[in-house]
N, C-alpha and C positions, 0 to 999 in steps of 0.2 A: 421783460415778460411779466404777466400777472400769473402768479402761482397760487392756486386755490386748493386748499386741503384742510382736513380736520386734524388739529394738533391736540391730543388728549381729549378734552371735553369741549373744545371750541372750534368753530369754523374760522379760518383765517385766510388772509390774502397777503402775499408778499410780492413786491415789485423788485425782482432781482434778475441778474443774468441767468440764462438757462443752465449754465454750467456751475452756478453757485452751489456749494455743497450743503447738504442738509445739516451737517454738524455745525457749520457756521451760522446757519439760520436759527437753529435751536439755541445755541449758546450766546451768540452776539446780538442777534436781532430780537430774540425772545427772552433772553436772560435766564434760560433754564440750564444751569451749570451742572446739574446732576449727571448729564451726559458728558463724559470726560473726553478730553482731547489728549492724545498721546502720539501714536505712531503715524497717523494720517495715511496709512497704507493698508488698512484692513487686516493687520497682523496680530493685534493685541486684544480686540474685543471690548476695549474700555468705552467705546462710543456706541455700543449696540442700542438699537431701538426696534420697535415693532412696526412693520409696514403692512397695513391692511388694505386689501383689494376687494371691492364689492363684486361678487360673482353669484348670480342667481339669488339675489336677496340675502346672501350670507357673506360675511366678510371673512376672507382667508388671510390670516396673519403669518408673517415670516419675520424672524429675527435677522436683521441686516446691520451692517456697519455704516453708520451715518457719514463717516469720512469718505465713503465711496459712492454715495447716493446724490446725484445732481437734482437741482430743483425741478428740472424738466421731467423727471421720472416720478415725482410725487404728487403731481396735480391729480386731484380726485381720489386721493388715498387717505386712509386714517393712519396718522403717525402717532405712536405712543412712546413717550420718553419715560424715564424712571419716575418723573413727577406725576405722570398719568397713572401709575400703579400704586402710588403712596396713599395711605389713609391715616386716620388717627392711630390705628393699631397696626402692628407689623403683620404683613400677610404671612401665610404658612411658609412660603418660600423664604422670605426674609427671616422669619423665626428659626427655620431649620439651619440657615447659614450661621446665625448667631449662636444657637444652642450647640452646634457641632464644631465650634472654633474655626469657622471658615472665613472669618473676617479679622484683619489686623489693621492695616492703614486705611482700608476702605476704598481705595482708588478704583479697584477692579470690581467692587461690589455691585454698582448699578448694572454693569454689563452682564454679570452673572445672573442677577435677578431677571433681566430681560431675556437672556438665553434660556433659562429654565422655564420662564413663562411661555416662551415660544414652543418649548417641548410639550408642555401641558396643553397647549392649544392644538397641536398637530398630531401627536403620537396616539396610535390606536391602543397601545398597551403601555403599562407601567414598566417598561423594559429598562433595567438599570444601565445596560451597555449603550442603548440608544440615548438615554439621558446624559450619560457621560460624553457621548459624541457631540451632543448639542452644546456643551461647554468646552469642547476641545479647542476652540478658537479664542478662549479667554485666558490671557496670561496673568499670573499672580506672582509677585516677587517675594511675598511674605510667608504664606502659609505652608508651602511645601505640598499643597494640593490634597493632603490627607483629609483635612477637615472638610474640604469641598466634596470629596468623594463620600464622606460620611453623611453629609447633608443630602446629597443626591440619593443615596441608598435609603435614608430615612423617609424622604418624600415619596419614593416609589413604593415603600411599604405602607405609607399613610393613605395614599389615594390610588384607587383601582380604576384606571382609565378604560379597562375592558368593559366596565359597566356604564360607560359614558360615551354613547355614539357621537361621532363628530358633528352630526346635525344638531345635537343638543349640548355640545361641549361648552359653549360660552355660558349658557344658562347654568350648567353644573359648576363651572369655575367661579361664577358669581356667588352661587350658593356656598361653595367651599371657601369663599373670601380670598381666592387667588386673584380674581379680577374685581375692580370696582363696579358698582351697579350701572354706571353710565354706559358700559359696553353694550347694554341691551338697546340703547337708543342710537348707537353709532351708525347702523345702516340707514336710518332716516336722515341723519346729518349728512352722510355721504351722498345720498340721492339728491338732496338739496344743492350740494356743491356741484354735482354733475349737471343739474338743470341750469344753474347760473353759468357754468363754463360753456356749455353747448349753446345757450342762448346768446352768449357774448360773441362766439365765433361764427355762428351760422349766417347772420344776415348779409355780410359783405365778405365772402371768402376771397382770400388773396390768391394770386396765381399758383402759389405752392399748395394752398389748401384745395384748389381745384384739381391740381395734379395728384393730390393725396388719394382721390377716388380711383385713379388708374393704378396707383401703387398698391392700394389695398386689394384691387382685383388681381394683380399679379402676385403680390406677396400676401398670402392669406393671414394677415395679422389683424387683430381686432383694434389695435390702437397704434396709429402712426401719426404722431402729432409733431408739428413743426413750430419752432420758436425762433424768431429772427434775432440775430445778434449782428449789428452793423448795417449792412445794406438792406434796402426795402424789399428786395426780392433776390432770390438766389436759385439758379438751376439745381434740380435735385442731384445731378451728378457731381456737383461741387460741395454738397452737404456731407456731414458726418453722420452716419447711422450708428445709433448707440443702443445696444441691448442691455448688458449688465454694466459694462464700463469698468469692471473691477481692475483692469490693468491700465486702461486708457487714462483714468483719472489719477493714476499714480505716475505714469511715465510721461504723459504729454498734456498736462493740464493747461499749459500756456497756449497750445495749439487750438483750444476750444473757444477762445475769446473772440476770434475773428471770423468764425464760420457759422453757417446755419446748421442747426442740430436737429436731427430727427430721432425721437425716442420710440423704440419698438417694444411691444409687449405681446406675449403669447396667450393672453388671458382667455380668449375664446377659441383658440385653435384646438380642434379635437378630431382625431387623435394626433398627438405630437409625434408618436412613434407607431408605425403601422407596418403590416405585411402587404406586399403587392406581388402576387404570383410567387416567384422564387427569391424575391429580395426583401430586405428590411430597409425601411426608409425613416429617417429622423429629421424633423424640421430643424432648420438652422437656429431658431429661437429657443429650442429646448435647452433647459439649464442642466448643469452637471448633475444636480441633485435629482432632477427628473429622469435623467439617463440612469443614474445609479440605482434608483428605486423602481425602475420599470420592470414589472413582472414578465413582460414579453421578452425583454433583453436578458433578464436573469435566467430564463428558461434555456438560453443558448450559452450564456456565460455565467455559470454558477458562482464564480468568485467576484463578480462585478461589484456587488455592494461593498465588500471589504477592500477590493483593489482601489476603488474610487475614493475611499476614505483617506488614502495616502496622498491624494492630490491637493486638497485644501480643506479648510474648516467649513462647518455647516453654513455659516452666514455667507461665505463666498460661493459655496456650491449652490445656494439658493438664487444667486444673481448671475453668476458667470454662465455664458451661453456657449453652445457648440460653435456657432459662427465666430464669436469673439476669440475663442481659443485657436481656431484655424486661421482666421484672417490676420491675427496678431503675428503669426508665422515665427514664433519663438523656436529656436533649434531644439528646445527641450519640452515643447508643448505636449502634455500628457495625452490629450485626446487625439492629437495628430498622430502620435506614435501608435496609439491603440488602433486607430482606424486604418493606418497604413498597412498593418498586418492583416487587414481584412480586404485588401485590394479595393478600397472604397472609391466611389465616384461622387463628384459634386455636380449639382444642378445650379447653374448661375442664370440670373434673369436680368433683363434690361428692357423696360417697357413691356411689349408683348412677345419679345424674343427670349428663347432659352438656349443655353449652351451647356454641354456636358464635358467636364474635365476630370481626368483621373486625379485623385489626391496626390499620387506620386509626382505628377507633372505640375501640380498647382504651385509648389514651392520652387522658385526659380533662382533664389540666391538669398543672402542674409536679409531678412525682412522684406523680400520681394516676392510677390505672388502674381499669378495669372488672373488678375481681376481688372477688367477694363473700366474706364470712367463711366459711371452710371450703372454699372452692374452690381448686383447684390447676390449673396449666397442664399439660395432658397432652401436646399436640403442636401443631405448626404445619403447615399444608398450603398448597400453591399449585399452580396449573395448570402442567403441564409446558410449558416454552417450545417453541414451534413452530420449524420450520426457518427461517421468515421473521422470527422475533423476534430482535431485537438487544438486548444488555444491556451496561451499563457501570456501574462503580462508581468514584467518585473521592473522595479525601480529602486535605485540606490540614491540616497541623499544624506546630507550631514545629520539632519534629524530624521528619525524614522517616519514620522507623520508630519503632514502639513508643511512640507518644505519643497523648494524647487529641486528638481532632480540634478544630480551630478551626471548620471547616465540612466536612461530608461530604455526599455526594449519590449517588443511584443512579437509573438510568433504564432502563426496558424500552420498546422502541418497535418498531412494525411498519409498514412502508410498502409500498404497491403502486402501481406506475406513478407514483412520485414523490409520492404523497399518503399522509399518515399516517392509518391506520385503527385503530390501537391504541397507547396510550401510558400509562405509569405513571411518575411522577416524585416523588422524595422528597428531603428535605433535613434535615440535622441541624445544630444550633448556631445556628439562626436563629429559634427560637421556643421556648416553654416545653416543648414536646414534640417528639419525632421527627415531622416534618411531612410529610404527603402533600399535594402541591401541586395541589389539585383544580381551581382556576380555570385554572392554566396547562395542565393536561392537557385540560380542556374546550376551551380555545382551540386546542390543537395538533391535536385530532382533526379530520380532514378537510382540513387545511392542506397546501399544497405544501411539500416539504422544500427550503427555500432560505434564503439569508442573511436576508432580510426577516422570514421566519417566526421564525427563531431570535432575532432582535433583539426582536421583539414579545413573544415568549414570555418573554424575560429581563425585559422591562419589567413584564409581568403578574406574574411571580414576585415582583418587588419589592413588589407590593401585598399579597401573602399573608404576608409574613414580618414579624417584629418582634424582630430581634436586640438584644442588650444588650451593653454594653461590659464586658469582664472581662479576666482575665489572659491569655486566648487571643486578644485583639484587640478593637478598638473596634467599635461597631455599624456604623459606616460601612465599616470594613475587611471585616466579614463580609458585608455587602451586596455589596461588590465581589467577594469570593470566590465567592459563590453565582452571580453572573453569569458569572464565569470558568469555574466548574464546569459550568454549563449549556452554555456554548460548547464545553467540553472533551468533553461527551457527544456532541454532534453531530460534532465534529471527529474523534473516535475511531470513531464508528459509521457516519458518512457521509464518508469521506475526500474532500476536494475541495469540501465545502460552502462554505468560505470563499474559494475561489479565484474571483476575478472576479465575486463576488456571485451566482453561479449554482450550482445543485445539480448535482453530478456523482456518480452512484451508485457510482463506483469499482469 
């Protein structure tokens, strides 16, 4: 495939397979070795770059891990490596890292600079906690992180982002010398790349490109582009649809060489999250970060922003999608566990036909889902929580943050006059699939909220699960964790339930 994009201050074209990783293109094809190669799993942040997308004449940048970004997903984008931020003098971000002892061997430094630049490009406020979250996915074996924290604090004191509206942010960052001056010309370079790309594809559309129009009509995504690998033509139902690919390019990279790939983007979908009568609906291409920062969702789930920080680092949250998390069907999928407790339903599409499947029934076995050939996940919907509904999400992992769960769980519950009249409970890491605890829920409905009820519910839950021993803990340990998480739900949602063995509504 011909991959056309802007790399730093130059428009380039690469003829590479669609699944070629941006990290390899930058380092091996272009010789820009400031972008470091380490884990190749998106876990260390050493290879972070900025990926810019032209939207309404303005480029929106995100810090992402180049080891998880395929060539097919960067066509028409502005890619910025550390070389694209360097100038004759250290930038304020680089100077702060040096002055505060945040650099030793230097291997992690390019990724830190990129991550903090991404923060300054996108944050509305100079919030130190948000700035620290932006570098939470950057590992450093030398400094002990204290110097990095000092540098972040100093930068937040030095620059007041509240005085710089996002519409003017790039101009201000250029004036502050955080960005080089060429960033002001990047939109024009991207428009030129788009013109060349579309002119190249439009005169003689392939059968797949013709089918693309139908797909766009059914799946309202602004960019559904196909790159051929192998055969001259391939039916859509045999192609791989890629949103973020943050797990796919780690777990199954070899599978991608022999199939047609479709890269999806939500760039012009609006709104991604919406109300529809009594339901909330989330488009399948919504990223974890867009879910986490949604004001609409935060109105119903006040702890959402903090809970979702536990799932993964900011660069992964920027790319990983709702559809990817669900279709991957991991037994510990955080979003699956979260939405199972909301009795969510999925809308699946194939051509002009749609099908509704409950999330509970979508998972049919380990890595097996109810998705027919040619079907795609369009959106997820669930009933808007009422004022009497209480919701809680819990997760235990070896690391508190940014780690795969050993066991995770979510609960939605409603009680009136001390009795439970609605409850949904889910758990991950205790079965081959993200599990809806149907027997436990059936028992809880109609019960009094008290310590005895919680204990009995925990016992019933043990009969529904079948954990296995693995690197995240023994089966016995996971059974203990689920019991404790069930207790945690009631302790959080009904303060006082464990005091003296009686229920106190708090």
